[in-house]
N, C-alpha and C positions, 0 to 999 in steps of 0.2 A: 588595175591588177586583179587577177582572180586568186583566191586562196586555194592552194593545191593540197585537192584531196590527197728480277731476282738475278738476281744475276746468276741463278743456278741453272745451268744449261739443261738439266734433266727436266726442268719444269716448263720449258718453252715448247710451244706448238705452233710453228709457222707454216704458212701455206706458200704455194708457188707464187701467187699474186703478191703476197707480202714481200717475198724475197726480191721481186722485180722492182721494188720501190725503195728509195733511200728513206731512212727513218726520219720521223719528225722528233723534235726535242720539245718536251712539255715541262712546265713548272707551275706550281701553285704559288702565285704571288698576290695575296688578297689585299695588299696595302697600297695599290696603285693610286687610289684616290687621295690617300693621305699624302703621298709624295707629290701629287699634282698641286694640292692645296698649300702644303708647307714647304716643299722642296726638300733638300737634304737635311734640314733641321727636324724633319718628322722622325719621331721615334715611337714605334708601337709600345703599349704598356706590356708588362710581363704576361698578363693573361692572354692578350692578343698574340703575342709571340709564341706562347705555348700551344695555343689553339692552331695557329698556322703550321707549327711543327707536327702536331697530331695528324693534320689532314693533308700533309704534304704529298702523299701518294695518290690522292683522288684523281689527278689527271690521267692515271693509268686507264680509267674507264672511258676516257675521251679518245683514246688512240688505238692503234693496231698492235699486234703481238710483237712486231720488230721495232716499235717506237722506243724512245728513251725518255725516262722521267727523272728529273733532277730532284734529289732529296738530301736532307742532312744525314739520314741514317736509313739504310735499306730495311724494309720490313723483313720479318723473320720468315724462314723457310716454311715453318708450320702454317703461318697465316696465309702465305701465298699458295701453298698446296691446297688449302680449303677453297680459295678463290678458283683455282684451276679445276677442282672437282665440281665446282658450281657451274663450270662451263665458260668462265671468263678468260680471254687471252691474257697472257702475262707479258709485260714489256721488259726491257732492260732498265735497271736502276743504276744511276751514276751518282755517287755521293759528292756533295759540295764540300769545299774546304773553307770553313768560316764564312759560309754564305756565298762563296764565289766559285766559279769553275776553275779547277786546277789547270793552269796553263800548260803543265807537262802531261795532262791527261791525253789518252788516245783519242778522246772525243774531239779534241781540237785539230785532229788531222784526218778525221773521217768525212766522207761525202754525206751531206745531210739534205733531206728533202725540204724541210720547212722548220720554222721556229714558232711554237705555239704556247705562249705564256697564258696564264689565266686571264691576264689583262695586259694590254700594251700600255706602258707608261715609262717614265724616266728610269724607274728601277729595273724593269725587264730589259730595256735597251742597254743599260749598263751591264747587266748580268750576261746577256747574250753577245756582247761585243766581241769576245774571242772567237765566236762561231760564225759571224756574218760571212766571212770569206769562204766558208765551207758549204754554204747553202746553194744548191744547184736547182732545187725544185721551184724556186720563185725568185724573180729578179727585182727585189725591192730594197733600196737602201734604208738605213735606219730612219732617215727623215720622212720617209713615206709610211713607216710603220707607226710612228708616233710623232706628232707635232702639235702646234698650238690649236690648229683646227680640230684635231681629234681630241685633244684635251677638253675642249668645250663640250663635247658630246657627253662627258661624264657629269656635267653640272645639272642639278635639279632645276636651276633657273632655265637652262636650255630646254629641259623636258616641259616645264610649265609654259614656255613660250610656244613650243610645238603643239601642246594641247590646245592652246588658245587659237592657233591657226586651224586645227582640226575642227573645233567648234564653229568657227566662222565659215569654213568651207561646207560644213554640214547644212548650213542654211542657205547656200547660194544655189542659184539655178542659172546656168549660162552666164555667169559673171555678175548676175544681179543677186540681191539678197531679200526676196520677198517672203521666203518661208519663215514661219514661226519656229521657235526652238523645239527640238524633239523633247517631249515630256519625259522620256525614259533616260535622257542624257543629262549629265551635270550641266550646269550653266557656267558662265564665265565668273560668277561670284565664287564658285568652288575651285577655281584655278588659283594656284599659288602666285604670290606677288614677290618678285625678287627686289631686295633692298640692299644698299651698301652702306647705310649710316644708321645710327641709333634712332635719330629723329625720324627717318623714313620707316624704320621698323615699327615704332610706336604709332605712327600715323596709319600704317597698314593694318595693325591690330585694331585700332579704333574703327577704321572703316569697315572691317569685317564684322565687327560687333554691331555697328549701326545697321548692317544689312540683315541682322537677325541671328548671326552665329556668335554665341558668347565664348564657347570653347574654341581655342585657337592653338595651333602647333607651329613652332618655328624650327626650321631645319637648316643646318649648314648645307650650303649648295653642294659641297663635296663631302660625302659621308655615306656609309652603306649599312644595310641590315638593321635599320632603325636606330643606329647609334648616331651621336652628334645631333640630337634633337631635344627640344624641351617642350613640354605641354603647359599651356597657360590656362588654368582653370579658374584662378581667383578673380574677384571683381576688378581688381586693378593689377597692373604689372608690378610685381614686387621688386624692391631694390636688388635682391640677389638675381632675379631674372633679368633685370636690366644689365647687370654686370656680365651675365652669361652672353646676352646679345652683343654687348660692346666687345667682349673678348672674341666672339665668333666673327665679328666684322673687322677685326684688325687686318692691317696690311692689304686693304682693298678687297678682302673676301666678301662673299655675298651670303645672305641668308634668305631663305624662302618662307614667307609667312602665308599660311592657309588655314581655312576653317577645319576644325576637327569634325569628321564625318563618321557616323555610326556604321562601321563596316559590317556587311553581312557575309561576304565571300570574296577572297582574293584569288586572282589567277594571273598567269603570265603567258605571253606569246613568245615562243622561242624561234629565232631566225638565224640565218647565216647570210652574210653579205659577201658575195663573190666579186670578182673583178668587174663584172658587167651587170649583175642583177641580185636582187634580194630574194632569198628562198625561205619559205615557211617550213620549219622543222616540226612544229607541233605545239601543243598546249599543256600546261601544267597547272594544277591547283596549288595554292600557297597557304600555309598555316603560319601565322605570326602570333607572338604573345601580345598581351594588351598594350605594350609599349611599341608594338610594331616591329619587334626584332624577330628575325627568322627562327623558325622551329622545324618546319618540314615542308616537303613538296609531295604532291600525289599526282598520279596520272591515271586516267581512265583507259579502258581497253581501246578506245578509238582516239587516243591522244594525238595521233599524227594528222588528223583530218577535221576534227570537229571541236568547237568551243565546248567546254564541259557542260553536260546536261544540268549540273547543279546551278550553273549560271542562268541558263534560259528558264529554269523552273521558277526562279524568283520573279519572272515577269509574266505571270499566268494571264494577266489581262490583255496581253499582246500575243495573239496566236501566231503572228508572223515574226516573232522576235528573232528566231534563228536566221532567217533571211536578212533582217535588218542588221544584225551583228555581222553577218558575212559581208554585206556591202560596206558597212562602216570600216571594218578592218582591212577590206580590199583597198579602200581609199587611203586609209592610214599607212598601209605598207607602200603604196605607190608614192605617197608624199615623202615617207621616210627614206625610201630607196634613192630618190633624187637628192635629198640632203646628205646622205651618206656618200653618194657618188661625188658630190661637190667637195666634201671634206677628204676624199681619198681614203676612206675607211674600208678595210676588208677584214672580215672575221666574224665571230659570233656576236649576236646582239639580241636583247630581249626587251619586251615591253611589259611592265607590271601594270595591272589594272585592278579595280575592285568594284563590287556592287555595294551600295550603302542605302540605308533606309532614312527617309526624310522624317521630319517631325510629324508630318501628316500621315505617315504610315506607308507611303509608297516607296518603291525601289527605283533607284537611278544608277546609271553606270558612269563611273569615271574611267574612260577608256585608256587614258594614259596617265599613270602616276609618276613612273620613272622609266627612262630609257637607259639600259645598261649596255654599253659597247664593250662587252667582255663575256667570258663564260660566267654562268651562274649555277647555283644548285638546281635550278629548274632545268637547265640544259643538261646537266649531269644526270638528272632523273630520266630524261628522255633517252640518253645513251644507255642507261641501265635497262630501260624497258626493251631495248633490242635483244636482250638476253632472256626475255620472258616468252612464254607460249602465247600465241594469239588468243585474244579474249581475256587476258590477265590484266589486273590492275596492280599498281605499285605505289609504295610509300617510302620516300627517302627521309630520314630523320636524323637529327643531330641530338645526341644524349649527353647532358652534363653529368658530373659526379652527383649532384644533388638529385637529378631525375633518376639516375641508376639506383641511388639509395632509396628513393621513394618507391621504387618498384621492387625493393627487397634485396638488392645486390650490395655486397660489401665493397666491391670494386669493379672495374670494367671487365676483368677476366671473368668474375662471377656473373656479371650481366650477360656476357657473351655465352657462357654455358647455359644460363637460363633461357636465352633467346633460342638456342638450338633445341632445347628440350620442349619449349612451348610451340615453336614453329619450325619443325624439321623440314628440310628442303626435300621437295619432290620434283624431279626432272622428267620431262616427256619429250618425245620426238625423235626422229631419225633424219639424216645421219648425225646431226649435231643437237643433242638433247638441250632443251631450254627449261627454265624454271617455271613450273606450274604453280607451286605454292611453297611457302616457307620464308624464312628470314636468315640473313647473314650479316656479318660485320664487314664494313668496307675499309676500315683502317685497323691496324694491329692492336687488339685489346691489351697485349702484353706491354706495349710501348706507350699507349695513350696516357696522357697526364690529365687533361681537362675536358676532352670531348671524344665521343665515340660516334662515328657514322654508321647507320644501319640501313638496310634495304629489305622491305618485306613485300611479298607478292601474294596476292589472293585472287579468287575468282570474281569477287565483287568489292566495292569500295567500303562497305559498312564495317567489315572486320578490321580494315586498316585504320579507319577513324577511331575504332574502339581502343586501339593500342596507344593512342595519344592520351595519356593519363589525365591531364588536367582538362576539365570540361571547357574552360575558357579558350582552349586552343582548337576546339573542334569547329568545323565549318558549320554555318547556320543550316 
């Protein structure tokens, strides 16, 4: 495979092409993995629930102007007007009733083009059940949208096994394996090991340490954004850490044990799996905090066709690294396409990867860290980039109350005002102006309780990185 280069009517701006299509229904359901791991007993903690409510409107940036976004509460007219002024199309918002679609809603009687949750899982199947009969744009029963085969794709254990296959294939020539390992790629020692017992976990930890990696990380096989993981830094596995492992392994669940690697730069490959083939959408950089939890995504001007130059710059001793990466990810996408086809998966998917530095000072690539069979903030960033002028770079960022306070704002509304003052929007182009520079809020600051999503556009990446206040979040 080759990589290819409001419900307020006054605010709607639809085109003829939009009107010819039945609307898609989108919803932000970020807890699919929790429900896959724990079933209906899963209950997100209060902070998670508040964060999901704050970001519920984000799918509006994934759809067209006549699409429908399900939310607990519609964003304010003032907020949506600001988005419209920035050039973003506005969808229709339909409010849920206690987290469910009102069966008396007109939505249950409308012809719909497709159903597009943030993630297909048991929770989204249950939510969309009243709408399946109304979908005319795709003929897929619920069992084809989500099943046990698709559930396995969410597991970090599946991603680790996939990476092991990738590394094996990278050494093969015509079915044989005479080639030595690529020195710029991670080795099988850096691939996670899936375990399902405490004894197996302790042995995997000991084996990794015998191979020369003392620092180890244990991750629940189903968990996202750096959550549900524990770092093992101490000389021995402490009793409290053993209890964490035992709890994580209950009811047949798996934990992935892997060496802690000194990351230099994270990035992701954004893809879309169609009924017949896997399509490359583009690349985004990824900024995590020291615990591996998501902070921001960035996109360079050539996001749609090229692996970020920041990545290739870390391999200065390899003048042909761009070509090697291109060939590697071509092979990875070909392999992944076949596996997704066998699982019957259709929809957004991404591959997280990172470059790390070895104790000897060299850089290596871990080309597959996690495979996410769902929308991600990276994919959202690429969709936002479509509203920017050619040659622009973008930064999508999640701001907590603590971060807003650290930047001098008393609350999210104050942070939004400061953002507009520091980075006023400038639009260019005809007949549809796009963002050349500036920043805006992507969820309603007047309603946000724990998290504010922002998008900043600049002519180069450096000014965007400088807005990420904490130095330990900046790319190397």
